[in-house]
C-alpha positions in Angstrom: 42.0 116.9 174.8 38.6 115.3 173.5 36.2 114.0 175.9 33.9 111.3 174.5 30.2 112.3 174.9 28.4 110.4 177.5 25.6 108.2 176.3 22.4 107.8 178.1 20.1 104.9 177.7 17.2 105.9 175.4 13.9 106.7 177.4 11.4 104.2 176.7 8.4 105.7 175.0 5.2 105.6 176.9 1.7 105.1 175.3 -0.8 107.7 175.6 -2.6 105.5 178.1 0.5 105.3 180.3 1.3 108.9 180.1 -2.4 109.8 181.1 -2.2 107.1 184.1 1.2 108.9 185.2 -0.5 112.4 184.9 -3.5 111.2 186.8 -1.2 109.8 189.5 0.9 112.9 189.7 -2.3 115.0 190.1 -3.6 112.6 192.9 -0.4 112.8 194.8 -0.4 116.6 194.7 -3.8 116.8 195.8 -3.0 114.6 198.7 -0.3 117.2 199.6 -2.4 120.2 199.0 -5.4 118.8 200.7 -4.7 120.5 204.2 -4.1 123.9 202.6 -7.4 123.6 200.5 -9.4 122.4 203.8 -8.2 125.4 205.6 -8.9 128.0 202.7 -12.5 126.3 202.2 -13.1 126.6 206.0 -11.9 130.5 206.0 -14.2 133.1 205.4 -14.3 134.1 201.8 -12.6 137.5 201.1 -12.7 137.0 197.5 -15.6 135.3 195.6 -14.9 131.4 195.8 -11.7 132.0 197.4 -10.1 132.8 193.9 -7.5 135.2 195.8 -6.1 132.5 197.8 -6.0 130.0 195.0 -4.3 132.7 192.8 -1.9 133.1 195.6 -0.9 129.4 195.4 -0.8 129.3 191.6 1.3 132.2 191.0 3.9 130.4 192.8 4.0 127.7 190.0 5.2 128.2 186.5 3.7 127.8 183.1 2.3 124.3 182.3 2.7 123.2 186.0 0.1 125.8 186.9 -2.7 123.6 185.1 -1.5 120.7 186.9 -1.7 122.2 190.3 -5.0 123.7 189.6 -6.5 120.4 188.6 -4.8 119.0 191.7 -6.5 121.7 193.8 -9.8 120.8 192.7 -9.3 117.3 193.2 -8.3 118.0 196.8 -11.9 119.7 197.2 -10.8 123.4 196.1 -13.8 125.5 194.9 -13.6 124.7 191.0 -15.1 128.1 190.2 -12.4 129.7 192.5 -9.5 128.0 190.8 -10.9 128.8 187.5 -11.3 132.5 188.3 -7.8 132.4 189.7 -6.6 131.1 186.6 -8.5 133.9 184.6 -7.6 136.8 186.7 -4.1 136.2 187.4 -3.0 134.8 184.1 
């Protein structure tokens, strides 16, 4: 018995500007979610240079390309930029 293929509506294409706006909104939303953790990290004694170990611990829970989005969100949330960049370099 043949089952007809389900058809989905075509996804509308986004302009580059719309894609950037959606990505910026996603990063801002994630930054808001990550802010309490970033505040705790930044207020804690540094056990690694610029807290790269703590930021690495967060980034290792995320896969591939999403890792860069989380890194940008961490920085937007107030994370030490050098610490986040060092975590990316050391752990990946």
